[in-house]
N, CA, C and O atoms as CSV, one atom per row, in Angstrom:
chain,resi,resn,atom,element,x,y,z
A,1,UNK,N,N,137.695,111.346,81.126
A,1,UNK,CA,C,138.112,111.955,82.391
A,1,UNK,C,C,137.335,111.292,83.391
A,1,UNK,O,O,137.770,111.304,84.543
A,2,UNK,N,N,136.170,110.671,83.119
A,2,UNK,CA,C,135.429,110.191,84.278
A,2,UNK,C,C,136.036,108.941,84.652
A,2,UNK,O,O,136.732,108.249,83.909
A,3,UNK,N,N,135.681,108.650,86.048
A,3,UNK,CA,C,136.215,107.048,86.840
A,3,UNK,C,C,135.280,107.177,87.785
A,3,UNK,O,O,134.560,108.145,88.029
A,4,UNK,N,N,135.353,105.955,88.384
A,4,UNK,CA,C,134.060,105.221,89.071
A,4,UNK,C,C,134.925,105.195,90.798
A,4,UNK,O,O,136.114,104.905,90.930
A,5,UNK,N,N,134.075,105.533,91.853
A,5,UNK,CA,C,134.309,105.081,92.976
A,5,UNK,C,C,133.297,104.426,93.545
A,5,UNK,O,O,132.146,104.854,93.463
A,6,UNK,N,N,133.649,103.164,94.272
A,6,UNK,CA,C,132.486,102.356,94.636
A,6,UNK,C,C,132.500,102.460,96.385
A,6,UNK,O,O,133.578,102.486,96.979
A,7,UNK,N,N,131.417,102.504,96.991
A,7,UNK,CA,C,131.139,102.604,98.322
A,7,UNK,C,C,131.287,101.100,98.861
A,7,UNK,O,O,131.513,100.086,98.200
A,8,UNK,N,N,131.073,101.252,100.424
A,8,UNK,CA,C,131.135,99.740,100.729
A,8,UNK,C,C,130.064,99.089,100.666
A,8,UNK,O,O,130.101,97.913,101.028
A,9,UNK,N,N,128.868,99.633,100.216
A,9,UNK,CA,C,127.476,98.979,99.837
A,9,UNK,C,C,127.339,98.773,98.331
A,9,UNK,O,O,126.231,98.471,97.887
A,10,UNK,N,N,128.520,98.933,97.406
A,10,UNK,CA,C,128.336,98.553,96.161
A,10,UNK,C,C,128.117,99.487,95.331
A,10,UNK,O,O,128.327,99.343,94.126
A,11,UNK,N,N,127.629,100.662,95.901
A,11,UNK,CA,C,126.791,102.050,94.849
A,11,UNK,C,C,128.193,102.526,94.570
A,11,UNK,O,O,129.195,102.444,95.280
A,12,UNK,N,N,128.008,103.117,93.197
A,12,UNK,CA,C,129.168,104.056,92.524
A,12,UNK,C,C,129.100,105.457,92.592
A,12,UNK,O,O,127.981,105.969,92.564
A,13,UNK,N,N,130.107,106.175,92.676
A,13,UNK,CA,C,130.008,107.703,92.267
A,13,UNK,C,C,130.759,107.665,91.152
A,13,UNK,O,O,131.791,106.994,91.193
A,14,UNK,N,N,130.433,108.317,90.023
A,14,UNK,CA,C,131.142,108.345,88.793
A,14,UNK,C,C,131.616,109.867,89.137
A,14,UNK,O,O,130.888,110.646,89.752
A,15,UNK,N,N,133.106,110.245,88.605
A,15,UNK,CA,C,133.678,111.428,88.884
A,15,UNK,C,C,133.610,112.148,87.398
A,15,UNK,O,O,134.236,111.649,86.462
A,16,UNK,N,N,133.112,112.904,87.291
A,16,UNK,CA,C,132.837,113.809,85.626
A,16,UNK,C,C,134.115,114.449,85.698
A,16,UNK,O,O,134.961,114.184,84.844
A,17,UNK,N,N,134.369,115.319,86.686
A,17,UNK,CA,C,135.816,116.330,86.769
A,17,UNK,C,C,136.300,116.761,88.109
A,17,UNK,O,O,135.736,117.591,88.823
A,18,UNK,N,N,137.335,116.156,88.366
A,18,UNK,CA,C,137.929,116.317,89.691
A,18,UNK,C,C,138.692,117.886,90.025
A,18,UNK,O,O,139.106,118.326,91.098
A,19,UNK,N,N,138.689,118.372,88.954
A,19,UNK,CA,C,139.629,119.546,88.918
A,19,UNK,C,C,138.751,120.791,88.193
A,19,UNK,O,O,138.883,121.218,87.046
A,20,UNK,N,N,137.803,121.236,89.249
A,20,UNK,CA,C,136.875,122.292,88.675
A,20,UNK,C,C,136.154,123.173,89.352
A,20,UNK,O,O,135.925,122.906,90.532
A,21,UNK,N,N,135.699,124.247,88.862
A,21,UNK,CA,C,134.811,124.821,89.978
A,21,UNK,C,C,133.750,124.849,89.925
A,21,UNK,O,O,133.407,124.058,89.046
A,22,UNK,N,N,132.625,125.484,90.520
A,22,UNK,CA,C,131.355,125.373,90.720
A,22,UNK,C,C,130.656,125.728,89.330
A,22,UNK,O,O,129.543,125.302,89.022
A,23,UNK,N,N,131.578,126.709,88.381
A,23,UNK,CA,C,130.727,126.939,87.184
A,23,UNK,C,C,130.362,125.611,86.389
A,23,UNK,O,O,129.291,125.433,85.809
A,24,UNK,N,N,131.588,124.558,86.461
A,24,UNK,CA,C,131.407,123.186,85.689
A,24,UNK,C,C,130.109,122.628,86.195
A,24,UNK,O,O,129.316,122.136,85.393
A,25,UNK,N,N,129.843,122.677,87.492
A,25,UNK,CA,C,128.753,122.057,88.157
A,25,UNK,C,C,127.509,122.434,87.678
A,25,UNK,O,O,126.599,121.621,87.520
A,26,UNK,N,N,127.382,124.005,87.359
A,26,UNK,CA,C,126.008,124.369,87.065
A,26,UNK,C,C,125.884,124.047,85.323
A,26,UNK,O,O,124.830,123.773,84.749
A,27,UNK,N,N,127.136,124.152,84.725
A,27,UNK,CA,C,127.177,123.692,83.232
A,27,UNK,C,C,126.725,122.315,83.106
A,27,UNK,O,O,125.895,122.068,82.230
A,28,UNK,N,N,127.156,121.382,83.860
A,28,UNK,CA,C,126.489,120.006,83.958
A,28,UNK,C,C,125.355,120.065,83.923
A,28,UNK,O,O,124.686,119.668,82.969
A,29,UNK,N,N,124.794,120.692,85.198
A,29,UNK,CA,C,123.070,120.949,85.545
A,29,UNK,C,C,122.499,121.369,84.439
A,29,UNK,O,O,121.583,120.678,83.994
A,30,UNK,N,N,122.827,122.391,83.843
A,30,UNK,CA,C,122.087,122.752,82.935
A,30,UNK,C,C,122.013,121.783,81.404
A,30,UNK,O,O,120.994,121.566,80.749
A,31,UNK,N,N,123.253,121.362,81.133
A,31,UNK,CA,C,123.116,120.138,80.207
A,31,UNK,C,C,122.108,118.941,80.842
A,31,UNK,O,O,121.418,118.346,80.015
A,32,UNK,N,N,122.020,118.670,81.833
A,32,UNK,CA,C,121.075,117.649,82.198
A,32,UNK,C,C,119.626,117.980,82.004
A,32,UNK,O,O,118.742,117.294,81.492
A,33,UNK,N,N,119.577,119.149,82.511
A,33,UNK,CA,C,118.172,119.894,82.476
A,33,UNK,C,C,117.795,120.086,81.062
A,33,UNK,O,O,116.629,119.746,80.861
A,34,UNK,N,N,118.474,120.565,79.922
A,34,UNK,CA,C,118.234,120.939,78.668
A,34,UNK,C,C,118.197,119.746,77.676
A,34,UNK,O,O,117.251,119.538,76.916
A,35,UNK,N,N,119.258,119.020,77.751
A,35,UNK,CA,C,119.342,117.955,76.753
A,35,UNK,C,C,118.902,116.547,77.308
A,35,UNK,O,O,118.272,115.769,76.591
A,36,UNK,N,N,119.223,116.265,78.506
A,36,UNK,CA,C,118.326,115.231,79.053
A,36,UNK,C,C,117.146,115.039,79.707
A,36,UNK,O,O,116.695,114.010,80.210
A,37,UNK,N,N,116.541,116.510,79.626
A,37,UNK,CA,C,114.991,116.643,80.043
A,37,UNK,C,C,115.189,116.254,81.578
A,37,UNK,O,O,114.232,115.573,81.949
A,38,UNK,N,N,116.000,116.441,82.451
A,38,UNK,CA,C,116.173,116.087,83.895
A,38,UNK,C,C,115.428,117.312,84.817
A,38,UNK,O,O,115.631,118.524,84.745
A,39,UNK,N,N,114.495,116.568,85.711
A,39,UNK,CA,C,113.971,117.773,86.734
A,39,UNK,C,C,114.746,117.660,88.095
A,39,UNK,O,O,114.776,116.578,88.680
A,40,UNK,N,N,115.349,118.725,88.582
A,40,UNK,CA,C,115.765,118.513,89.879
A,40,UNK,C,C,114.771,118.722,90.926
A,40,UNK,O,O,114.104,119.740,91.111
A,41,UNK,N,N,114.751,117.353,91.757
A,41,UNK,CA,C,113.779,117.125,92.675
A,41,UNK,C,C,113.952,118.037,94.189
A,41,UNK,O,O,112.965,118.525,94.741
A,42,UNK,N,N,115.405,118.176,94.763
A,42,UNK,CA,C,115.646,118.811,95.548
A,42,UNK,C,C,116.967,119.220,95.502
A,42,UNK,O,O,117.797,118.493,94.957
A,43,UNK,N,N,117.302,120.348,96.029
A,43,UNK,CA,C,118.685,121.053,96.108
A,43,UNK,C,C,118.991,121.536,97.343
A,43,UNK,O,O,118.297,122.266,98.051
A,44,UNK,N,N,120.233,121.019,97.592
A,44,UNK,CA,C,121.069,121.267,98.904
A,44,UNK,C,C,122.209,121.989,98.693
A,44,UNK,O,O,123.144,121.389,98.164
A,45,UNK,N,N,122.362,123.255,99.015
A,45,UNK,CA,C,123.512,124.091,98.658
A,45,UNK,C,C,124.291,124.412,99.962
A,45,UNK,O,O,123.841,125.249,100.745
A,46,UNK,N,N,125.410,123.782,100.194
A,46,UNK,CA,C,126.258,124.325,101.325
A,46,UNK,C,C,127.652,124.967,101.082
A,46,UNK,O,O,128.143,125.093,99.960
A,47,UNK,N,N,128.103,125.268,101.965
A,47,UNK,CA,C,129.453,126.063,101.688
A,47,UNK,C,C,130.647,125.564,101.059
A,47,UNK,O,O,131.454,126.309,100.502
A,48,UNK,N,N,130.769,124.345,101.138
A,48,UNK,CA,C,131.698,123.264,100.604
A,48,UNK,C,C,131.260,122.325,99.486
A,48,UNK,O,O,132.003,121.918,98.593
A,49,UNK,N,N,129.931,122.018,99.641
A,49,UNK,CA,C,129.049,120.979,98.556
A,49,UNK,C,C,128.042,121.693,98.251
A,49,UNK,O,O,127.659,122.675,98.887
A,50,UNK,N,N,127.438,121.144,97.033
A,50,UNK,CA,C,126.241,120.899,96.585
A,50,UNK,C,C,125.762,119.705,96.030
A,50,UNK,O,O,126.495,119.005,95.332
A,51,UNK,N,N,124.591,119.407,96.277
A,51,UNK,CA,C,123.948,118.256,96.496
A,51,UNK,C,C,122.442,118.506,95.590
A,51,UNK,O,O,121.567,119.199,96.109
A,52,UNK,N,N,122.232,117.912,94.263
A,52,UNK,CA,C,121.007,118.135,93.674
A,52,UNK,C,C,120.258,116.551,93.156
A,52,UNK,O,O,120.658,115.711,92.350
A,53,UNK,N,N,119.328,116.593,93.805
A,53,UNK,CA,C,118.644,115.131,93.607
A,53,UNK,C,C,117.821,115.314,92.288
A,53,UNK,O,O,117.149,116.287,91.945
A,54,UNK,N,N,118.018,114.270,91.710
A,54,UNK,CA,C,117.216,114.238,90.333
A,54,UNK,C,C,116.799,112.550,89.893
A,54,UNK,O,O,117.393,111.632,90.459
A,55,UNK,N,N,115.949,112.322,89.054
A,55,UNK,CA,C,115.610,111.152,88.575
A,55,UNK,C,C,116.200,111.083,86.955
A,55,UNK,O,O,116.195,112.053,86.197
A,56,UNK,N,N,116.684,109.780,86.623
A,56,UNK,CA,C,117.204,109.678,85.227
A,56,UNK,C,C,116.653,108.293,84.815
A,56,UNK,O,O,116.993,107.251,85.376
A,57,UNK,N,N,115.784,108.365,83.800
A,57,UNK,CA,C,115.125,107.175,83.307
A,57,UNK,C,C,114.679,106.102,84.736
A,57,UNK,O,O,114.838,104.887,84.846
A,58,UNK,N,N,114.047,107.145,85.768
A,58,UNK,CA,C,113.235,106.311,86.756
A,58,UNK,C,C,114.483,106.063,87.853
A,58,UNK,O,O,114.021,105.437,88.807
A,59,UNK,N,N,115.757,106.314,88.013
A,59,UNK,CA,C,116.643,106.186,88.919
A,59,UNK,C,C,116.921,107.223,89.522
A,59,UNK,O,O,117.347,108.240,88.974
A,60,UNK,N,N,116.682,107.067,90.894
A,60,UNK,CA,C,117.209,108.401,91.626
A,60,UNK,C,C,118.825,108.651,91.623
A,60,UNK,O,O,119.553,107.763,92.066
A,61,UNK,N,N,119.211,109.505,91.270
A,61,UNK,CA,C,120.648,109.907,91.211
A,61,UNK,C,C,120.685,111.307,92.011
A,61,UNK,O,O,119.731,111.967,92.424
A,62,UNK,N,N,122.083,111.569,92.109
A,62,UNK,CA,C,122.447,112.827,92.538
A,62,UNK,C,C,123.784,113.456,92.110
A,62,UNK,O,O,124.885,112.918,92.230
A,63,UNK,N,N,123.511,114.774,91.551
A,63,UNK,CA,C,124.633,115.513,90.949
A,63,UNK,C,C,125.203,116.234,92.113
A,63,UNK,O,O,124.538,117.044,92.759
A,64,UNK,N,N,126.490,115.925,92.388
A,64,UNK,CA,C,127.099,116.172,93.489
A,64,UNK,C,C,128.566,116.889,93.244
A,64,UNK,O,O,129.474,116.378,92.589
A,65,UNK,N,N,128.623,118.283,93.956
A,65,UNK,CA,C,130.024,119.107,93.742
A,65,UNK,C,C,130.620,119.493,95.032
A,65,UNK,O,O,130.015,120.143,95.885
A,66,UNK,N,N,131.646,119.132,95.125
A,66,UNK,CA,C,132.549,119.458,96.264
A,66,UNK,C,C,133.892,120.196,95.852
A,66,UNK,O,O,134.596,119.789,94.928
A,67,UNK,N,N,134.203,121.378,96.655
A,67,UNK,CA,C,135.434,122.247,96.284
A,67,UNK,C,C,136.690,121.141,96.280
A,67,UNK,O,O,137.654,121.324,95.536
A,68,UNK,N,N,136.625,120.232,96.974
A,68,UNK,CA,C,137.775,119.660,96.943
A,68,UNK,C,C,137.800,118.322,95.879
A,68,UNK,O,O,138.838,117.955,95.329
A,69,UNK,N,N,136.711,117.777,95.720
A,69,UNK,CA,C,136.337,116.592,94.724
A,69,UNK,C,C,135.628,116.892,93.394
A,69,UNK,O,O,135.299,115.998,92.616
A,70,UNK,N,N,135.406,118.225,93.172
A,70,UNK,CA,C,134.689,118.343,91.813
A,70,UNK,C,C,133.456,117.935,91.714
A,70,UNK,O,O,132.714,117.922,92.696
A,71,UNK,N,N,133.046,117.521,90.429
A,71,UNK,CA,C,131.636,116.995,90.216
A,71,UNK,C,C,131.636,115.710,89.642
A,71,UNK,O,O,132.360,115.267,88.750
A,72,UNK,N,N,130.638,115.117,90.335
A,72,UNK,CA,C,130.340,113.582,90.394
A,72,UNK,C,C,128.934,113.214,90.138
A,72,UNK,O,O,128.251,114.235,90.057
A,73,UNK,N,N,128.238,112.115,89.980
A,73,UNK,CA,C,127.004,111.778,89.764
A,73,UNK,C,C,127.203,110.537,90.603
A,73,UNK,O,O,128.210,109.854,90.416
A,74,UNK,N,N,126.239,110.176,91.589
A,74,UNK,CA,C,126.187,109.231,92.493
A,74,UNK,C,C,124.727,108.562,92.711
A,74,UNK,O,O,123.725,109.185,92.360
A,75,UNK,N,N,124.644,107.428,93.230
A,75,UNK,CA,C,123.357,106.818,93.915
A,75,UNK,C,C,123.602,106.151,95.141
A,75,UNK,O,O,124.717,105.696,95.396
A,76,UNK,N,N,122.409,106.037,96.108
A,76,UNK,CA,C,123.072,105.387,97.337
A,76,UNK,C,C,122.433,103.903,97.401
A,76,UNK,O,O,122.138,103.274,98.417
A,77,UNK,N,N,122.283,103.471,95.926
A,77,UNK,CA,C,121.718,102.023,95.404
A,77,UNK,C,C,122.345,101.350,94.650
A,77,UNK,O,O,122.270,101.714,93.477
A,78,UNK,N,N,123.006,100.415,94.872
A,78,UNK,CA,C,123.478,99.444,93.482
A,78,UNK,C,C,122.954,99.236,92.534
A,78,UNK,O,O,123.592,99.058,91.497
A,79,UNK,N,N,121.672,99.192,92.575
A,79,UNK,CA,C,120.741,98.576,91.448
A,79,UNK,C,C,120.775,99.821,90.650
A,79,UNK,O,O,120.344,99.651,89.509
A,80,UNK,N,N,121.153,100.990,90.914
A,80,UNK,CA,C,121.162,102.398,90.139
A,80,UNK,C,C,122.605,102.398,89.520
A,80,UNK,O,O,122.752,103.358,88.763
A,81,UNK,N,N,123.744,101.568,89.630
A,81,UNK,CA,C,124.787,101.623,89.154
A,81,UNK,C,C,125.039,101.845,87.457
A,81,UNK,O,O,125.815,102.618,86.896
A,82,UNK,N,N,124.175,100.964,86.938
A,82,UNK,CA,C,124.179,101.272,85.464
A,82,UNK,C,C,123.981,102.651,84.800
A,82,UNK,O,O,124.613,103.185,83.889
A,83,UNK,N,N,122.854,103.098,85.565
A,83,UNK,CA,C,122.364,104.460,85.094
A,83,UNK,C,C,123.404,105.453,85.265
A,83,UNK,O,O,123.549,106.289,84.373
A,84,UNK,N,N,124.329,105.480,86.541
A,84,UNK,CA,C,125.085,106.343,86.790
A,84,UNK,C,C,126.317,106.239,85.528
A,84,UNK,O,O,126.699,107.194,84.853
A,85,UNK,N,N,126.777,104.912,85.429
A,85,UNK,CA,C,127.545,104.849,84.429
A,85,UNK,C,C,127.208,105.428,83.047
A,85,UNK,O,O,128.008,106.081,82.376
A,86,UNK,N,N,126.041,105.151,82.710
A,86,UNK,CA,C,125.612,105.409,81.310
A,86,UNK,C,C,125.636,106.994,81.007
A,86,UNK,O,O,125.894,107.486,79.909
A,87,UNK,N,N,125.305,107.734,82.242
A,87,UNK,CA,C,125.107,109.094,82.199
A,87,UNK,C,C,126.232,109.591,82.341
A,87,UNK,O,O,126.419,110.579,81.630
A,88,UNK,N,N,127.035,109.303,82.963
A,88,UNK,CA,C,128.672,109.883,83.178
A,88,UNK,C,C,129.302,109.741,81.514
A,88,UNK,O,O,129.942,110.683,81.047
A,89,UNK,N,N,129.078,108.625,80.788
A,89,UNK,CA,C,129.719,108.460,79.741
A,89,UNK,C,C,128.963,109.543,78.918
A,89,UNK,O,O,129.711,110.220,78.212
A,90,UNK,N,N,128.046,109.757,78.876
A,90,UNK,CA,C,127.213,110.789,77.816
A,90,UNK,C,C,127.426,112.088,78.369
A,90,UNK,O,O,127.362,113.003,77.548
A,91,UNK,N,N,127.633,112.361,79.401
A,91,UNK,CA,C,128.390,113.718,79.989
A,91,UNK,C,C,129.891,113.871,79.493
A,91,UNK,O,O,130.271,114.969,79.089
A,92,UNK,N,N,130.733,112.794,79.519
A,92,UNK,CA,C,131.746,113.068,79.268
A,92,UNK,C,C,132.179,113.321,78.077
A,92,UNK,O,O,133.199,113.984,77.890
A,93,UNK,N,N,131.329,112.737,76.957
A,93,UNK,CA,C,131.531,112.911,75.559
A,93,UNK,C,C,131.021,114.242,75.023
A,93,UNK,O,O,131.325,114.611,73.889
A,94,UNK,N,N,130.177,115.031,75.904
A,94,UNK,CA,C,129.512,116.436,75.626
A,94,UNK,C,C,130.747,117.387,76.229
A,94,UNK,O,O,131.001,118.447,75.657
A,95,UNK,N,N,131.488,116.980,77.376
A,95,UNK,CA,C,132.512,118.078,78.029
A,95,UNK,C,C,133.834,117.520,77.900
A,95,UNK,O,O,134.622,118.067,78.671
A,96,UNK,N,N,134.338,116.629,77.195
A,96,UNK,CA,C,135.698,116.390,77.024
A,96,UNK,C,C,135.931,115.971,75.588
A,96,UNK,O,O,137.068,115.705,75.199
C-alpha cells in the first residue's frame, strides 16, 4: 500500500495509508514504540495534522498524519531516504 513522494530537494515521504483516520496514526505510532523501540522526541498536534519526530537507526524521521493525506513517514534530508523506505516496508508488512 505504501508509495513514495519526492520533494524538490530529493527527500522522500513514504505514504503508509492515504485513506485512514487518526486511529491508524496512533496504531502505527504504538507499533513504532513497542516493536521498533522508537522514542518520540517531539510531538506537534494541530487541528488538521500531527507530526511526531523520532530517530530510527540514528536517522531523524517524522511520523506525519493529515486528515486529507493519511499517514506517512518522511525526512527533510535525502541522506535519510533509505531509512524511510526500510521502515515503510516493515510497517506495510505489519498493517497490510
